[in-house]
C-alpha positions in Angstrom: 0.0 0.0 0.0 1.1 3.6 -0.6 2.8 5.2 2.4 0.5 7.4 4.4 1.0 9.4 7.7 -0.2 8.3 11.3 -0.6 11.7 12.9 0.5 11.1 16.5 2.1 7.8 16.0 0.7 5.1 18.2 -2.2 7.3 19.5 -3.6 7.2 15.9 -4.1 3.5 16.4 -6.0 4.2 19.4 -8.0 6.9 17.7 -8.7 5.8 14.1 -10.3 9.1 13.3 -6.7 10.5 13.3 -5.9 7.9 10.6 -8.9 9.0 8.7 -8.0 12.6 8.8 -4.5 11.9 7.7 -5.5 9.8 4.7 -8.2 12.2 3.5 -5.9 15.3 3.9 -3.0 13.6 2.2 -4.8 11.9 -0.7 -7.5 14.4 -1.4 -6.3 17.6 0.3 -7.7 19.3 3.5 -10.7 20.9 1.7 -12.0 17.4 1.4 -12.4 17.4 5.2 -15.9 18.9 4.7 -18.2 19.7 7.7 -20.6 17.3 5.9 -18.5 14.4 7.1 -20.3 13.4 10.2 -17.3 11.7 11.9 -15.6 15.1 12.1 -18.5 16.5 14.3 -17.3 14.6 17.3 -13.7 15.9 17.0 -12.7 19.4 18.4 -11.6 21.8 15.6 -8.4 22.5 17.4 -7.4 18.9 17.4 -8.3 18.6 13.7 -6.0 21.6 13.0 -3.3 20.2 15.1 -3.5 16.9 13.2 -3.2 18.7 9.9 -0.1 20.6 11.2 1.5 17.4 12.3 1.0 16.1 8.8 2.2 19.2 7.2 5.3 19.5 9.1 5.8 15.8 9.3 5.9 16.0 13.1 5.3 12.8 14.8 3.6 11.4 11.8 5.4 8.2 10.9 4.4 6.8 7.4 2.9 3.5 7.2 1.6 0.8 4.6 -0.6 -1.1 6.8 -3.8 -2.7 5.6 -5.1 -2.8 9.1 -4.8 1.1 9.2 -6.8 1.4 5.9 -9.6 -0.6 7.6 -9.3 1.8 10.5 -9.5 4.9 8.4 -12.6 3.6 6.6 -14.2 2.6 9.8 -13.8 6.0 11.3 -14.8 7.8 8.1 -18.2 5.8 8.2 -18.7 6.8 11.8 -18.5 3.2 12.9 -15.5 3.5 15.3 -13.6 6.6 15.9 -11.8 5.4 19.1 -11.0 1.9 20.0 -11.0 0.0 23.4 -9.0 -3.0 22.0 -6.8 -3.8 19.1 -8.6 -4.2 15.8 -11.9 -3.0 17.1 -12.6 -0.5 14.3 -11.8 -3.2 11.7 -14.1 -5.9 13.5 -17.0 -3.5 13.7 -16.5 -2.5 10.0 -16.7 -6.1 9.0 -19.8 -6.7 11.1 -21.5 -3.7 9.3 -21.0 -5.4 5.9 -22.9 -8.6 6.7 -26.4 -7.2 6.4 -25.6 -6.0 2.8 -23.6 -9.1 1.7 -25.4 -11.2 -1.0 -24.0 -13.6 -3.6 -24.6 -11.1 -6.4 -23.2 -8.0 -4.6 -19.8 -7.4 -6.2 -19.8 -3.8 -6.4 -16.5 -2.1 -5.6 -14.6 1.2 -5.6 -11.9 2.3 -8.0 -8.3 2.0 -7.2 -4.9 2.3 -8.8 -1.8 0.1 -8.9 1.4 1.9 -9.8 4.8 0.0 -10.5 7.7 1.9 -9.3 11.3 0.5 -9.1 10.0 -3.0 -9.7 7.4 -2.7 -6.8 3.6 -2.7 -7.3 2.1 0.1 -5.1 -1.7 0.2 -4.4 -3.0 3.8 -4.5 -6.3 4.1 -2.4 -7.1 7.7 -3.4 -9.9 6.6 -5.7 -11.3 4.3 -3.0 -11.4 6.9 -0.3 -12.9 9.5 -2.8 -15.6 7.0 -3.8 -16.4 6.3 -0.2 -16.9 10.0 0.6 -19.1 10.4 -2.5 -21.3 7.4 -1.4 -21.6 9.0 2.0 -22.8 12.3 0.6 -25.3 10.4 -1.5 -26.8 8.7 1.5 -25.6 5.2 0.7 -26.0 3.1 3.8 -22.8 2.4 6.0 -23.5 -1.4 5.4 -23.5 -1.1 1.5 -20.3 1.1 1.7 -18.5 -1.5 4.0 -19.3 -4.3 1.6 -18.1 -2.3 -1.4 -14.9 -1.6 0.4 -14.4 -5.4 1.3 -15.2 -6.3 -2.3 -12.5 -3.7 -3.3 -9.7 -5.1 -1.1 -10.5 -8.5 -2.2 -10.2 -7.4 -5.9 -6.8 -5.6 -4.9 -5.3 -8.8 -3.5 -6.4 -10.8 -6.5 -5.0 -8.3 -9.0 -1.8 -8.0 -7.1 -1.4 -11.8 -7.0 -2.1 -11.9 -10.8 0.8 -9.3 -11.3 3.1 -11.3 -9.3 2.2 -14.5 -11.0 2.8 -12.9 -14.3 6.4 -11.9 -13.3 7.2 -15.1 -11.4 5.0 -17.8 -12.5 4.0 -18.6 -8.9 0.4 -19.7 -8.4 0.6 -20.6 -4.8 -0.9 -17.9 -2.4 -0.4 -17.8 1.4 -2.9 -15.4 3.2 -1.5 -14.3 6.4 -1.6 -11.4 8.7 -4.2 -10.0 11.2 -6.4 -8.6 8.4 -7.3 -12.2 7.5 -9.0 -12.7 10.9 -11.8 -10.8 9.0 -13.8 -13.9 7.8 -15.7 -11.9 5.2 -12.6 -10.8 3.5 -10.9 -14.1 3.8 -13.8 -16.1 2.2 -14.1 -13.4 -0.6 -10.4 -13.4 -1.4 -10.0 -17.2 -1.2 -12.9 -17.8 -3.6 -11.7 -14.9 -5.9 -8.1 -16.4 -6.0 -9.3 -20.0 -6.5 -11.5 -19.0 -9.3 -8.3 -17.3 -10.8 -6.4 -20.6 -10.8 -4.5 -20.0 -7.7 -3.7 -22.5 -4.8 -4.6 -20.8 -1.7 -3.1 -21.6 1.9 -4.7 -20.3 5.0 -4.1 -20.8 8.8 -5.3 -24.0 10.4 -3.2 -24.5 13.7 -1.2 -21.2 14.0 -3.0 -17.8 14.3 -2.8 -15.4 11.4 -2.2 -12.4 13.6 0.8 -11.5 15.7 0.5 -14.8 17.7 1.9 -16.5 14.5 4.9 -14.0 14.4 5.6 -14.8 18.2 5.6 -18.6 17.3 8.0 -17.9 14.3 10.3 -15.8 16.6 10.4 -18.7 19.2 11.2 -21.2 16.4 14.0 -19.1 15.0 15.4 -18.4 18.7 15.6 -22.1 19.1 18.3 -22.3 16.4 20.3 -19.2 17.6 
């Protein structure tokens, strides 16, 4: 994913609205932070200005390319979860919002771009964020927007895997990382990849989140 700022560093993870503001301001410009965006109404104007200054001056705003933070940003933007009580809460509640709208024939998605730079494929989510804001202004339900977003991420993963296969000939895909605790995304992505001729591997005995990393670290330490 394109590198985008986390204004405030770790506090942005605890307050996903900061991630949303950072992504919108960076990708679409600060004018896109319209008062019509309902999630902004719960944020003090002074804090919003401070967040924008942090981004502008690159002060305590580390760059990140985390899929989890993209889910956080969308969750906050939709007004689902602006502050979290536990890790991953914003993404979990975003997933829950999509289920009522999920049907077999609903494959609507948002636009996005993939740019190749120095041999690396980079996902550019500008059009996705813009499309979500446009749907919000049209009054599209939060559930429908969440589902479109999940469909979009599934399509992105599929397209990235196709690009990699074209270069390498590799048709085996391992889906790992905390984002794949999201069962809706996991099912959609697995089905899409298998329909495209990929062999998909998923977790069975080892957790896909940081627990898997911990086990891997312990395994490596055993040989040091």
